[in-house]
Steps between C-alpha positions, in 0.01 A plus 500: 500500500407868465769751601378857560709789379593367157485748213270391218651541153795716616635744241815404313801727522532771238758428233773767510809539284735773384712570192732778397324787323805725479798339672736789429272734695411242768132466404318168537154385393280322755232262372217378725235243408198393704440126432179495705136534399461760774638849556811512718684780686862472606831670571832428332804418712842525342853570608838566343696211351866594488757227434237237590438659839145629558447789741241762592185303412207738551160586344513683168409867541585520869836672461406810302121535516511859642676610179256305280201652681625859495656518154377221272124503554493159672188487718385283788236246398164533675411142406686224317410527131656299213786691342452650155766454234564849363836406344812355656673839532203658681368206703522567873309340789349704784623508858320359803544446873574138593455342842706208630359233734674684789310824408811679369434696181692614195442656158575325170364452151167316485469263205155370409446279197177378343462127425760400240635856472862574404653831606842647419688798640850646506736562791828690490801506731644158409831609350762234578259290710196277451192412708505198728286344771192559284160398637145627540278516808123499463320796659137523614287814516389603851362853473558852370603774740722798563853456628777720635834379362821632652772391261879511506629789288785272389238351268520824302872574529601145402281515189647835399852373562449189286312682223713817513185706542361751750137399546327649806354295782128527579375635830607285793295339638290417196126503557342272241192291438586144406383143490633288786616158383576208731782249459503148644878494545730763645674709236792718602511841329823681421383802702294473820273800454259607775150437361190566709128521416371857520234578758261768366524674839866579426445660159530869425188680375600470133596135545173433680302651211683274254447202729123563511483546122685171450237316701213624279 
């Protein structure tokens, strides 16, 4: 009997693990491996494991992306492209806009691995705690467009509080061009930012000029 709707040769889950890189300073090393013979894009979900209780499971990059974008040169991906290994201490994935099945949207890191690729990166902030609830969710490219992102300024103040820094926030709302990636299961972000596609009719003159140039 033929059953419509079955996925042919579905992709296997990405292998993900972590190890301490500098435990004293709360830095861990993430290792991702694509076991498939096809390129795959995904997000990483992880929470906090404290005394065997896991809390705050959310997509990696969602909490502090305004700080990353404004201060660390982390850009929004225009299309999913396999990550390049530039060295574990400099490896960093791009950001992207993700869309849930219920049309809600959020920002997080976009991981894309070539067939058989292994990718490693560092993450700080794990002093006295460890990751838990670790999983990946496959993401699929829809389109590239411009988005207005009204974020919660706590995403900047919390980062500065934890890191004992004073990094500035970007303009709010952010107006960025990004790939839009779809998810086949609902993922709950840590912050529910207001993300809307930008209509060219609502752009200022300078923004409209940039918008036209981007389409060329």
